[in-house]
C-alpha positions in Angstrom: -21.5 -8.4 -60.3 -19.4 -11.5 -59.8 -20.5 -14.8 -61.2 -21.2 -17.8 -59.0 -18.0 -19.5 -60.0 -15.9 -16.4 -59.1 -17.6 -16.2 -55.7 -16.8 -19.9 -55.1 -13.2 -19.4 -56.2 -12.9 -16.4 -53.9 -14.4 -18.3 -51.0 -12.1 -21.3 -51.5 -9.1 -18.9 -51.7 -10.0 -17.2 -48.4 -10.7 -20.6 -46.8 -7.3 -21.9 -47.9 -5.6 -18.8 -46.7 -7.2 -18.8 -43.2 -6.8 -22.6 -42.9 -3.1 -22.4 -43.6 -2.6 -19.6 -41.1 -4.5 -21.6 -38.5 -2.5 -24.8 -39.2 0.7 -22.8 -39.2 1.6 -23.6 -42.8 2.2 -19.9 -43.6 3.3 -17.7 -40.9 0.7 -15.1 -40.3 1.7 -11.5 -39.8 -0.4 -11.4 -36.6 1.9 -13.4 -34.2 -0.3 -13.0 -31.1 1.8 -15.7 -29.3 4.7 -13.3 -29.3 2.7 -11.0 -27.1 2.2 -13.5 -24.3 3.8 -12.0 -21.1 6.7 -13.7 -19.5 5.6 -15.5 -16.3 8.8 -17.2 -15.1 11.9 -15.4 -14.0 14.9 -17.4 -12.8 16.1 -16.9 -9.2 18.9 -14.4 -8.8 22.4 -15.9 -8.4 24.4 -15.5 -5.2 26.6 -12.8 -6.8 23.6 -10.8 -7.9 23.1 -8.9 -4.6 20.9 -6.2 -6.0 18.4 -8.7 -7.5 18.4 -10.7 -4.3 17.6 -7.6 -2.3 14.8 -6.7 -4.7 13.3 -10.1 -4.5 13.4 -10.1 -0.7 11.8 -6.6 -0.5 9.1 -7.5 -3.0 8.3 -10.6 -1.1 8.1 -8.7 2.2 5.7 -6.1 0.7 3.5 -8.9 -0.7 3.3 -10.6 2.7 2.5 -7.3 4.4 -0.3 -6.6 1.9 -1.7 -10.1 2.5 -1.4 -9.7 6.2 -3.4 -6.5 6.1 -6.2 -8.4 4.3 -6.6 -10.8 7.2 -9.2 -10.3 9.9 -7.8 -9.4 13.3 -9.3 -10.7 16.6 -11.5 -7.6 17.1 -12.9 -7.9 13.6 -13.6 -11.6 14.1 -15.4 -10.8 17.4 -17.5 -8.1 15.6 -18.4 -10.5 12.9 -19.5 -13.1 15.4 -21.6 -10.5 17.3 -23.3 -9.4 14.0 -24.0 -13.0 12.9 -25.4 -13.9 16.4 -27.6 -10.7 16.4 -29.1 -11.5 13.0 -29.7 -15.2 13.4 -32.9 -16.5 12.0 -35.3 -18.6 14.0 -36.1 -21.5 14.6 -32.8 -22.9 15.9 -31.9 -26.5 15.0 -30.9 -28.0 18.3 -28.1 -25.8 19.6 -27.2 -24.5 16.2 -27.9 -20.9 15.3 -28.9 -20.4 11.6 -29.1 -17.3 9.3 -31.1 -16.8 6.1 -29.8 -15.1 3.0 -31.5 -11.7 3.7 -29.9 -11.4 7.1 -26.7 -12.8 5.7 -26.6 -9.8 3.3 -27.4 -7.4 6.1 -24.5 -8.7 8.1 -22.3 -8.4 5.1 -23.1 -4.7 4.8 -22.3 -4.0 8.4 -19.3 -6.2 8.8 -16.8 -3.9 7.0 -14.7 -4.0 3.9 -12.4 -6.8 4.9 -15.4 -9.2 5.3 -17.1 -8.2 2.1 -15.4 -11.0 0.1 -17.1 -13.6 2.3 -20.7 -12.4 1.8 -21.4 -13.7 -1.7 -24.2 -15.8 -3.0 -21.7 -18.5 -4.1 -20.4 -18.9 -0.5 -23.9 -18.9 0.9 -24.9 -21.6 -1.6 -21.7 -23.6 -0.8 -22.6 -23.7 2.9 -26.3 -24.3 2.3 -27.3 -27.8 3.3 -30.7 -29.5 3.7 -32.3 -26.7 5.8 -36.0 -26.5 5.1 -36.0 -22.7 5.6 -33.0 -22.1 3.2 -30.6 -21.0 6.0 -26.9 -21.8 6.7 -25.3 -22.5 10.0 -23.7 -19.4 11.6 -20.9 -21.6 13.1 -20.1 -23.2 9.8 -19.9 -19.8 8.1 -17.7 -18.4 10.8 -15.4 -21.4 10.6 -15.3 -20.9 6.8 -14.2 -17.2 7.3 -11.5 -18.2 9.8 -10.1 -20.8 7.5 -10.2 -18.7 4.3 -9.5 -15.3 5.8 
């Protein structure tokens, strides 16, 4: 068994070692900062034709992928139809409203592209002072059109 003084000495030694590593006094063997991935690449020069073509092609593929994620006109019409069909009464003036339960039902039926919009966070963001805990269908639809 170690004496109390030996334990304190060992503790101080470890503390000093870790403190110096943390402060950068002694270079630690574990250089995690060296593993940070590179995030900036310079633009290709005019004479680097192959790199320019690669950049153009990768940008085109990226834009195509993003374009496929957007809702087309038919999908927007279907979403509006589902929202209208599942509205929750009573209406406030001319404004149709929907509660969270029906909101989730519409989310299940609307399709995979719309799934990202049917979250509790978005519902809460659009929830205002409705006494029945509902959101405006028009506000939600406008949100989808702006974000999607």
